[in-house]
Backbone as CSV, one residue per row, in Angstrom:
resi,resn,N_x,N_y,N_z,CA_x,CA_y,CA_z,C_x,C_y,C_z
1,MET,27.105,114.911,70.856,28.465,114.408,70.381,29.153,113.655,71.133
2,SER,29.695,112.680,70.871,30.423,111.716,71.669,31.706,111.584,71.358
3,VAL,32.831,111.624,72.294,34.198,111.341,71.829,34.658,110.051,72.368
4,GLU,35.193,109.269,71.623,35.616,107.957,72.184,37.155,108.075,72.316
5,LEU,37.798,107.669,73.413,39.144,107.588,73.827,39.469,106.143,74.007
6,SER,40.699,105.887,73.363,41.227,104.524,73.616,41.643,104.334,74.894
7,ALA,41.829,103.162,75.508,42.392,102.767,76.761,43.871,103.474,77.018
8,ASN,44.675,103.676,75.784,45.989,104.205,75.923,45.662,105.737,76.317
9,ASP,44.640,106.420,75.544,44.427,107.909,75.815,44.001,107.879,77.223
10,LEU,43.074,107.294,77.800,42.684,107.406,79.172,43.862,107.333,79.939
11,LEU,44.707,106.248,79.842,45.812,106.079,80.779,46.663,107.369,80.811
12,THR,46.915,107.937,79.618,47.772,109.009,79.437,47.248,110.259,79.928
13,ALA,45.995,110.475,80.052,45.135,111.476,80.813,45.374,111.233,82.216
14,THR,45.133,110.141,82.621,45.480,109.757,84.097,46.684,110.079,84.508
15,ARG,47.719,109.728,83.784,48.990,109.914,84.099,49.348,111.442,84.302
16,ILE,48.806,112.139,83.319,49.017,113.671,83.387,48.324,114.220,84.639
17,ASN,47.066,113.832,85.109,46.450,114.155,86.170,47.273,113.833,87.423
18,PHE,47.731,112.606,87.325,48.553,112.209,88.658,49.720,113.075,88.699
19,LEU,50.654,113.319,87.723,51.655,114.318,87.581,51.134,115.822,88.136
20,LYS,50.151,116.254,87.794,49.621,117.691,88.178,49.282,117.690,89.631
21,THR,48.826,116.638,90.066,48.375,116.409,91.437,49.743,116.413,92.362
22,LEU,50.591,115.507,91.779,51.917,115.305,92.673,52.772,116.690,92.625
23,LEU,52.599,117.412,91.563,53.386,118.664,91.588,52.675,119.683,92.642
24,ASN,51.443,119.475,92.741,50.697,120.307,93.508,51.136,119.916,95.061
25,TYR,51.186,118.753,95.205,51.417,118.187,96.520,52.921,118.807,96.975
26,ILE,53.899,118.865,95.898,55.052,119.441,96.254,55.055,120.659,96.557
27,ASP,54.411,121.633,95.708,54.305,122.831,96.173,53.669,123.231,97.523
28,SER,52.479,122.546,97.753,51.799,122.894,99.022,52.343,121.955,100.464
29,GLY,52.624,120.686,100.038,52.841,119.677,101.002,51.672,119.266,101.820
30,LYS,50.512,119.541,101.089,49.116,119.165,101.732,48.883,117.595,101.016
31,GLU,48.685,116.618,101.566,48.411,115.315,101.026,47.029,115.090,100.603
32,TYR,46.111,115.917,101.114,44.643,115.402,100.753,44.194,115.051,99.197
33,GLN,44.674,116.185,98.474,44.326,116.020,97.016,45.029,114.781,96.462
34,ILE,46.150,114.484,96.548,47.014,113.333,96.206,46.413,111.994,96.725
35,MET,46.046,112.108,98.012,45.385,110.826,98.654,44.042,110.415,98.056
36,GLN,43.302,111.648,97.895,42.006,111.483,97.032,42.027,110.714,95.728
37,PHE,43.168,111.259,94.880,43.499,110.864,93.610,43.695,109.236,93.654
38,LEU,44.709,109.057,94.645,45.246,107.529,94.654,44.145,106.645,95.158
39,ASN,43.310,107.225,95.923,42.136,106.252,96.524,40.973,106.035,95.368
40,SER,41.062,107.003,94.373,40.099,106.902,93.443,40.520,105.943,92.375
41,LEU,41.621,105.487,92.444,42.110,104.555,91.245,41.568,103.158,91.471
42,GLU,41.048,102.656,90.484,40.332,101.175,90.307,41.602,100.077,90.116
43,ASN,42.522,100.447,89.341,43.480,99.437,88.882,44.532,99.204,90.076
44,LYS,44.618,98.182,90.492,45.454,97.851,91.813,46.822,98.028,91.596
45,GLN,47.356,97.517,90.647,48.768,97.669,90.262,49.032,99.164,89.975
46,LEU,48.273,100.050,89.158,48.625,101.271,89.039,48.486,102.079,90.356
47,LYS,47.545,101.831,91.185,47.540,102.337,92.530,48.851,102.124,93.480
48,GLU,49.056,100.852,93.429,50.347,100.491,94.204,51.683,101.190,93.550
49,SER,51.616,101.115,92.423,53.089,101.855,91.651,52.957,103.308,91.919
50,TRP,51.949,103.952,91.874,51.776,105.377,92.170,51.866,105.811,93.605
51,THR,51.407,104.952,94.408,51.459,105.134,95.936,52.957,105.106,96.314
52,PHE,53.635,104.149,95.596,55.123,103.944,95.945,55.803,105.287,95.407
53,ALA,55.487,105.667,94.269,56.153,107.103,93.661,55.809,108.107,94.619
54,PHE,54.548,108.305,94.908,54.223,109.202,96.011,55.049,109.268,97.230
55,GLN,55.330,108.071,97.822,56.001,107.872,99.089,57.536,108.256,98.717
56,GLN,57.996,107.970,97.456,59.394,108.392,97.081,59.683,109.760,97.170
57,ILE,58.537,110.581,96.485,58.593,112.181,96.402,58.580,112.615,97.836
58,LYS,57.767,112.055,98.781,57.807,112.643,100.145,59.033,112.400,100.694
59,ASP,59.798,111.376,100.570,60.975,111.121,100.993,62.192,112.213,100.352
60,ILE,62.092,112.259,99.213,63.037,113.071,98.389,62.908,114.557,98.788
61,TYR,61.674,114.891,98.969,61.318,116.332,99.422,61.306,116.533,100.737
62,ASN,61.442,115.384,101.584,61.386,115.590,103.183,60.100,116.168,103.318
63,LEU,59.128,115.736,102.980,57.735,116.055,103.345,56.991,115.111,104.172
64,SER,57.598,113.951,104.586,57.067,112.929,105.337,56.538,113.412,106.708
65,ASN,57.192,114.599,107.163,56.882,114.861,108.487,55.872,116.034,108.534
66,MET,55.442,116.533,107.547,54.419,117.498,107.499,53.098,117.105,107.748
């Protein structure tokens, strides 16, 4: 059995995964998982955008020095 997902479905699943990983980072303060996620992204624009969002979260939660 094969399930076909549209590009929109795949992007939505990736966004959900990003948010879960980001929330995990906020709870733990450990960057490894979020960095692995960001480095796995092939879309340059998405990677840049979400890296910027990640940096903003680090600044907002004052996690930059951890």
